[in-house]
DODOMAR-186049 format. One record per atom (N, C-alpha, C): residue number from 1; residue in three letters; atom name; x, y, z. Coordinates in steps of 0.05 Angstrom, whole numbers. Each point is the difference from the previous one (the first is absolute). Example, Ala and Ser with C-alpha at 12.3 -4.5 7.8 and 13.67 -1.06 7.14 Angstrom:
2
k r a xx yy zz
1 Ala N 264 -114 156
1 Ala CA -18 24 0
1 Ala C 18 24 0
2 Ser N -7 21 -14
2 Ser CA 16 24 1
2 Ser C -15 22 14
// end
This chain:
67
k r a xx yy zz
1 Met N -220 201 48
1 Met CA -23 -19 5
1 Met C -6 -15 -15
2 Leu N 8 -9 -27
2 Leu CA 4 -26 -9
2 Leu C 19 -17 7
3 Lys N 22 10 4
3 Lys CA 22 -19 16
3 Lys C -11 -9 26
4 Ala N -11 16 14
4 Ala CA -10 -17 25
4 Ala C -15 -15 -7
5 Val N -19 -2 -9
5 Val CA -19 -23 -8
5 Val C 12 -22 -13
6 Ile N 25 2 -16
6 Ile CA 14 -20 -8
6 Ile C 21 -11 19
7 Ile N 4 18 18
7 Ile CA 14 -13 26
7 Ile C -15 -19 19
8 Phe N -27 10 6
8 Phe CA -19 -11 17
8 Phe C -10 -27 -10
9 Leu N -1 0 -31
9 Leu CA -12 -27 -14
9 Leu C 25 -18 1
10 Met N 24 7 0
10 Met CA 23 -15 3
10 Met C 6 -17 30
11 Leu N -8 23 24
11 Leu CA 3 -8 22
11 Leu C -20 -22 8
12 Ala N -24 10 -13
12 Ala CA -29 -22 3
12 Ala C 7 -26 -10
13 Val N 16 -2 -22
13 Val CA 6 -31 -16
13 Val C 19 -13 21
14 Ile N 17 14 6
14 Ile CA 23 -10 15
14 Ile C -13 -12 32
15 Val N -20 18 9
15 Val CA -16 -8 21
15 Val C -12 -30 -2
16 Ser N -19 5 -20
16 Ser CA -11 -20 -11
16 Ser C 14 -28 -5
17 Leu N 24 3 -8
17 Leu CA 18 -22 -4
17 Leu C 10 -11 30
18 Phe N 4 19 16
18 Phe CA 11 -19 22
18 Phe C -24 -5 23
19 Ser N -23 10 -9
19 Ser CA -18 -8 17
19 Ser C -10 -32 -11
20 Gly N 0 -2 -28
20 Gly CA -7 -26 -8
20 Gly C 27 -24 13
21 Leu N 24 10 2
21 Leu CA 18 -15 13
21 Leu C -1 -9 23
22 Phe N -18 19 24
22 Phe CA 4 -2 20
22 Phe C -28 -16 4
23 Phe N -23 0 -17
23 Phe CA -23 -17 2
23 Phe C 12 -27 -6
24 Leu N 19 -5 -21
24 Leu CA 1 -30 -13
24 Leu C 23 -13 23
25 Ile N 15 18 18
25 Ile CA 9 -11 20
25 Ile C -16 -8 24
26 Arg N -19 16 7
26 Arg CA -10 -5 20
26 Arg C -21 -18 2
27 Asp N -23 0 -26
27 Asp CA -19 -22 -3
27 Asp C 10 -15 -9
28 Gly N 20 -4 -16
28 Gly CA 4 -29 -18
28 Gly C -9 -3 -19
29 Gly N -11 16 -13
29 Gly CA -19 -6 -25
29 Gly C -26 -3 7
30 Lys N -13 -5 20
30 Lys CA -34 -9 12
30 Lys C -20 19 -2
31 Thr N 7 27 -4
31 Thr CA -21 19 -5
31 Thr C 8 8 -27
32 Asn N -18 16 -3
32 Asn CA -2 20 -28
32 Asn C 13 31 -5
33 Arg N 11 2 26
33 Arg CA 15 32 5
33 Arg C 23 -1 -21
34 Val N 11 -24 -8
34 Val CA 31 1 -17
34 Val C -14 13 -23
35 Val N -19 -15 -10
35 Val CA -16 7 -26
35 Val C -11 24 0
36 Asn N -13 10 18
36 Asn CA -12 31 9
36 Asn C 25 17 -9
37 Ser N 24 -3 16
37 Ser CA 25 11 0
37 Ser C 11 9 -30
38 Leu N -1 -24 -17
38 Leu CA 7 -1 -32
38 Leu C -13 19 -12
39 Ala N -29 -4 1
39 Ala CA -26 17 -12
39 Ala C 5 31 5
40 Val N 9 2 23
40 Val CA 4 26 4
40 Val C 24 10 -11
41 Arg N 21 -10 4
41 Arg CA 29 0 -16
41 Arg C -2 6 -31
42 Val N -16 -15 -10
42 Val CA -1 3 -30
42 Val C -18 24 -2
43 Thr N -19 1 8
43 Thr CA -17 25 0
43 Thr C 14 31 -4
44 Leu N 17 -2 22
44 Leu CA 15 23 5
44 Leu C 23 4 -17
45 Ser N 9 -27 -12
45 Ser CA 23 11 -16
45 Ser C -12 5 -37
46 Val N -25 -12 3
46 Val CA -18 10 -33
46 Val C -7 29 9
47 Leu N -6 10 22
47 Leu CA -8 21 7
47 Leu C 24 20 -1
48 Leu N 25 -8 4
48 Leu CA 26 20 3
48 Leu C 9 -2 -33
49 Leu N 0 -22 -16
49 Leu CA 11 -2 -21
49 Leu C -27 24 -17
50 Ala N -19 -6 5
50 Ala CA -24 23 -15
50 Ala C 7 28 8
51 Val N 10 6 26
51 Val CA 3 31 0
51 Val C 25 6 -9
52 Ile N 19 -17 -4
52 Ile CA 25 5 -13
52 Ile C -4 7 -29
53 Leu N -13 -17 -18
53 Leu CA -7 -1 -26
53 Leu C -16 26 -5
54 Leu N -21 7 18
54 Leu CA -19 18 -8
54 Leu C 15 29 7
55 Ser N 18 -2 21
55 Ser CA 16 25 2
55 Ser C 21 7 -23
56 Leu N 12 -22 -10
56 Leu CA 18 -6 -25
56 Leu C -16 18 -24
57 Trp N -26 -12 -1
57 Trp CA -16 6 -22
57 Trp C -11 31 -3
58 Gln N -5 12 26
58 Gln CA -6 24 -1
58 Gln C 22 24 6
59 Gly N 26 -16 4
59 Gly CA 27 21 -1
59 Gly C 5 11 29
60 Ser N -14 -12 20
60 Ser CA 12 12 28
60 Ser C 17 -13 13
61 Leu N 5 -30 -19
61 Leu CA 26 -11 11
61 Leu C 16 -2 -28
62 Thr N 31 7 -1
62 Thr CA 18 -3 -19
62 Thr C 19 -20 1
63 Leu N 9 -15 -18
63 Leu CA 14 -16 -1
63 Leu C 33 17 -11
64 His N 21 -2 10
64 His CA 25 14 -6
64 His C 13 -21 -21
65 Pro N 4 9 -22
65 Pro CA 18 -20 -22
65 Pro C 30 -4 14
66 Thr N 10 -21 -2
66 Thr CA 28 -3 -1
66 Thr C 15 14 -19
67 Pro N 26 5 13
67 Pro CA 15 13 -17
67 Pro C 14 -17 -20
// end
């Protein structure tokens, strides 16, 4: 379940990235949709980082040490 949440958040960040690119090309910077897309992308990235750090802290997600 945790991996599905992480993958969903990553895909949402990528979709937000490309929607911002689309709005930048289509609108030419005349509207605020690019700024809104950036705000959504930053919020999703912070949420993704928080989920990863919280799951590492709780032990749900473990790091594999290098050999």
